[in-house]
N, C-alpha and C positions, 0 to 999 in steps of 0.2 A: 280712278284708284283703286275701286273695288275689284274691277278686273285683273288689274296687277297682282293683288292680293290673292285673288281666286288662281291664278297661273303660279304664283309661288306655292302657294299651299299644294297644287297638284305636284308639281314638280318634287316638293318636299317629299311626298307619299312615294313618287316612282323610284326615288334617289333610297329610300330607308331599306328596301333588300340588298341593293348592293353596297351599302356603308356595312349594314349587319354580318355579310358574307366575307367568307376568305377563303384563299387558295394556297395550300403548300403543296410540294411536290420533292420525290426522291428519285433521281436517276441514278442507277448502279450500272456501269459495266460489271460483267459477269468473267471471271479467269479462274481457270483450271490450271494448277501447276504455273501461273503466270501467264498463261495463254489465255488471250480473250475468245470466250465461246459463245459468248450472245448478252442480253441484256434483263434488266427487272427494272420495272418503271411502276411508282406509286404516285397517285393522285389525290389529294384529302379535299374536300369541297367542307366547309364550315358553315352553318347558320344556326345561330343560337346555340343551343343544346344538342343539336344534331349533328352528326357529321358523316359524311359519305366518302368510304374508299374505295377506289378501283385500281387494281393492279393487273399488270399484264409481264410475263417472263415468257423468254423463247431462248432455250438452248441447243447446241447442237455441237458434238464432240465427233473431228471427223481423224482420220488417219489416212494418209496414202490416197485422199479423194474418197475415201469409203467411210459412210456415217456409221458411228458405233451407238451413238446414243443420242437422241432427239427428244427435246422435254418443250411441251407448251400449256401454258398456266394463266388462265384469267379467273379472276374475282371481283364481285362486289359486295363489299360491307357495309351496312348502316349502324351506326352508333349513337345512343343516348346518352349522354355523360359517359363514362366509362363501361358501359356496357352495351354486347352487341345486341341491337333489335332485330338486325336479319343478317343471312348471310347466303350468297349462290355462288359457288366457284365450280369451275370443269379444268380438270387437267388432262393430258394426254402424256405419257411417259414411255417411250419406244412402242407407240402404237397402241399402248393399252390405255384405255379412257376410266376416268372416275370422276364423279360428279357429288359436291356437298351441299345441301339447302338447308339451311337452318331459320326458325321464325322465334322471337318471343311471344309466349302467350300466358297472359295473368303470372302466376310464380313460377314456370319453368321455361327452357329453352328447349326448343324441339328439332332435332336434327336427323334429316333424313338420310342416308348414303345407301349405296346399294347394297349393302350389309342389312340394312334393318332401317329402324327410329328408336332414336334414343331420347331420352326425358331427362337434360340436365337441370341445375338450378336457376334459377330466373338471372341472376347477375353472371354471363359468362362474357371471358376475353378471349381472342386469339393469339396467335403470335404476333402481335401487334408491335414490332420492331421500331416502327414509326413515332409511339408512344411510351416512353419511358416508362409510364406507371404500370406497363405490364410487366416489369421487373419485380414488382412487388408482388405476384401472385404463384401460388404454388401449384395451380393447376390450369391449364390450356388449353384451347381447342387447335386442331390441327386445321387448317383450313383445306387440305389436300385430302385428308385422308377421312375427316370428321370424328377422329379420336380424341377423347378428352384426356389429356396427358397430365401426369404427375411431372411438376419441374422443379429443380433447385438452381438457384442462382446464387454468385458468389459475387464479390467486388463492391464497389469499384477500386481500380489500380489507376493512378494517375501516369500518364504517358504521352510520348510524343508521337503524332502519328502523321505519315507522309500520307498525304491524297491528292493525286494527281501533280500538280507544280507547286501546291500548297503543303506546309508543316504546319498542323494544328497541336493544340492543346487538346487531350482527349480523356476522357475516363472508359476503361476499359471492364467489362461484365462479362462472367462467363455462365454460361445456361446450359445444364444439362438435362437431358430426359432420355427416356427409352431409345437407342439408337442414333441420339444425337450429343454433339458436344461442340457449342455455337460460343465464338467470342464477338462480343459486339463493342463498338467504340461509339462515344457518345461525345458532343461537345459540352463545353460545362454549362451551356445554355440548356441544354436537353436535346440537341440537334442529332439526329441518326448520322453517324459518319459511315461506317464501314462494318462488314460482317465477314467471318472467317469459321470454317469449318473442316476437320480434316474426317475423310471418309475413305477406307480401303488405302489407306497410305497417300491418299492424293488429297491436295489441299484446292479448295473451293471457296474463293474470295469475292465480295461485294465491292466495288472503288466506287465512291460517288463520281458519276460525270457531271463536272461541274458546268463543262462548255454549251450541254443541253438543256440547262435548267433556266427556268425564266428568273430574270432578276427580282429579288426581294425588297 
């Protein structure tokens, strides 16, 4: 009797972290003018008030078998509630590397890039598209450049979104910043569905790759 109770208590302790943790993921096909050029994947692990986001992107634009543009990006962000605790990202765009490292310390968030070191307010958010709460911010940290940018957000506008073989009800928001004009679609429940931006007259779009995502 006592042995059975002891085993049950041990199993309960082992199971607690599993029950408390959760994982979400967003896997996107990346298209340029409706032609697929790569992917961007996001995986979010949650445990209590702490969340860890890992992301990986790879794009390649070719014409007549010649590579015109290549982009690689990896990032790891640790969040506590809706504030960044740390960030570590590495990007290579057409052979040009850049890094961003940031750490929360006391009342500030310290960001280090090849340009130098910046001291930002203690609670900073990045362009955390996976978290609709970021749309309420008026400044955001660019995880690729380390720049703390002024942003403006408008919306939502209710629309119907074609996503793969699915047709979904969606809310569209528009985010504007220096050199950026981004449209974002979310489900009524706040799930990130798509992204689109126009640069130099060309349309870059993220479409959810539902076939590659783990069942929820």
